N, C-alpha and C positions, 0 to 999 in steps of 0.2 A: 468532483471533476466534471461530471457529465459524461463526455465522450472523448476517449483517446483514439484517434484514427491512426492506424498503422498501415503502411503501404510501401511499395518499391517502385522505382522509376523504370527499371528494366530487369527482366527476370524476376526471381523471387528468392533472394538469398536469406531464407529463414524467416520470412515475415510471419508465417503461421506459428512457428516455434517461438519467436520473440513475443508474439501476442499472447500465447498461452503462458509463457514465462512471466511477462509483466503482470498479467491478471492474477497469476498465482501468488506473486510477491506483493501485490497491491495492499497498502495498509488499511484501506477502507473496504467495505463489502463491494465485490466486483463480479462482473459477468463477462465472459469472452464470447464474442459474436463473429461468426464467419459470414462476411458479406463479399466474398470473392466470386464474381460471376463466372469465372472459369471452372469453378467446382470446389467443393470443400474437401479437406483432408482429415479433419479431426475424427470423424466417425470411422475412417479407414485406419487411423493410427492408434487411437486410444480406446481401451476398454472402459466400461462404466465403473461406477464405484463398487458394484458387486462383482467385478471381474468379467462380466459378460459383455459381448459386443454392444455398442450403442445402437439405438433405434433411430434412424434418420427421419422417421415420420413426424416427430414433434418439432422438427427444425424450422428454419427460416421460411421456407416455401409454405408450409402449413400455417405458420404464424400470419403471413400476409393473406392467405386465403381466409383465415378466420376473422381477420380484421379488415375485410374488403370495404366495409362501411365506415369503420373507425378503428384506430389503433389505440390501445390503452395498456396501462402497466400490467394488469392482471393477465393479459395475453402472453406477455413475456414469461411470467411465472409458469404458465401452462405449457410453454414450449421449450423449457429449459431442462437440460439433463446434467447430471453430475458425473464427471469422469473420475477415475481412480486418482486419489490424492485430494479430492474434495472440490476441485474447481468446477464452477457452474458454467455451462456452455450452451450456446444455441448453434447447432450444426448447420452448415451451409447446404447449398444445392449440390446434388450429386453429379450433374452434367451441365455444361455451358448452355445447352438448349433450354434448360429450365429457367435461365435468367432472362431469356428473350421477352417473355411476357410478364415479367415481374412488375415493372412500371410504378413502383412506390418507393423508390430510393430516398427521395427527399423526406416523405413522412416517416420513414424508418429512422433516418438520422435524427429527426426531432424526437421520436419516441425514445431512442436509446440515450439521447442526451439529457433526458428529463425523468429518468426512472427514480422514484422516491427511495432514498436509502441505499442506492446502488449506483456504482460507477460502471461504465461500459468500456471495454477495450475491444475495438472493432477491427478485424482483419479485412482490409480492402483488396489485398493482393496487389497486382501490378496496375498502376493507374497511368493513363495517358490522356491525350487531348479529347478523345471521344468516349472514354469508358463511363458506363452509366453510374457506377458507384461514386463518381466524383461528387454527385449531389449530396452525399453524406458529409462531405468536408465542410459544408456551410454550417453544420450543427456542432462541429468539433470544438472542444475546449483547448485541445492541443493536437498537433499533427506530427507524426514521426515517420520519416522516410528512412528505410533500411537499405544499406548498400554494402557491397564487399569492396575489395581493393583493386579489382580489375579496372584498368584505366578507362576503357570504353564505357563501363557502367558508371564510373564517376562522372564522365562527361554528360551522359544521359541524365544523371542525377541533378547536375547543375542547371540544365535546361528545364527540367521538371520543377525544380525548386522555384525558379522565377515564375513559372506559370501558376503554381500553387499559391505562392506568396501574393501574386496579383489578385487571384481569385478570393483570397482570404482578406484582402484589404491592406496588404503590406504590413507595416509595423503596427498598425491599429487593429489588425485582426488576430486570430488565434495564433499562439506562438508555434514556430516551426522548429523541430529538432531533427537532427540527423544521427542515426546509429550506424556506425561502421563495424561490420562483422569481420574481425581479423584475429589471427593468432595472438595470444597474450604478449609475445615478444615483439610484435610489429607495431608498437606504439608510434614509431617514427613515421610509418606509412599513414597512420591515422592523423598525425599532426600535419602531414603534407596535404591531406584531403581537407583538413580544417582550414589551412592557409589558402587553399584554392577556392574554397567557398567564401572566405572573407574577401578575397580579391575580386570575386564576382559581384560583391556589394549586395548580395541577397540577404534580407533581414532574417537570419537564422539565430535562434536564441542560444543553441549549444550543439556541439558535435561530440558524441559519446563513443567510447570504445567498448563494444560487446565482444567478449572472447569467443573465437571460433573453437569450440570444444566438443568433440564428438562424444565424449563420455557424458557430459551434461545434457547435450541435445538428445541423446538416446532415450532419456526418460520421456521426452515429449514426442518421441516416435513410437511410444508404446512399450519400450523395453524398460519396464518399471522395476528395476532391481537396484539395490544399493541406496545411498543417500545423495540426492542431487544437491543438497545444501552445501556439500563440501566441494563441489566441482567449480572449475574456473568460470564456467558459464554463469552460474548463479551468483558467485562472488562478484563478478563484473557487472551483473545486471542490477544488483541491489542499490548501489548509489544512483544509477540511472532512474530506477523506479522511485527512489526517495525524492529526487529532484523534480520529476514529473508530478508526483503526488502533491508535493508542496506547492508547486506552481499552479496547480489546477484545483486546489482545495476549495476555492471560493465558488466553484460551480456545483459543488455537491449539494443535493437536495435532501432535506430530512425525510424520514420514512413516512411521516403523516401528510405529505403533499400528494394529492391525487392529481394525475395528469391524463388528459385525453387528447389524442391527436387525430384530427379528422383527415381521412385519406383523400 
């Protein structure tokens, strides 16, 4: 795959949850990376594999500091933690102020898109015209915009889809997908959003329905009890992940490929 970029156009209707979920269900080795400049949530939500709180020090900010001269795959391994359930993550910045001096968004995109033997699911948070993490989109193998069914948010989504599509090169660029977070029985609302996007003539490959399911989402909020595999959230996510994984399989790099990205 290389890099699956996850984002929202307005607000954040579960982008972090969807990113962790997709990475956890991914059929190839994967890592979830928090690149939301407004601040990361994973370390605040999830315990580590040992049940203890995550340490934010190995996260994205320290990775960038360690790779100020060049970014390479081994740095990613050194700054990765495992959360309960086994998912590998790179935690994000703890405050928006930390993002101000980052300045390496484009090289980070190249790094995470070319990890040997590993695909990256990157949480970009909310993207807009001037958000710095937009630079990562240039390295994406596929882009997913997450939205709920609030009409004003759907309008913002359509406008952002046009801008993102133009930036990716239209139909010739990385495929665009939309994930609508809605209750399982609101498939009609999802179909209406799909129709609205089609009418806007924006080249979107697919519009998917991800169940709004508080029981399933609770697992990705740190309430790790029960079996998430049986929840509506996971059941609705699996076909989405399967479609994205199949669509992006050609970008997967074998584990013996060494990659270095100059900052």
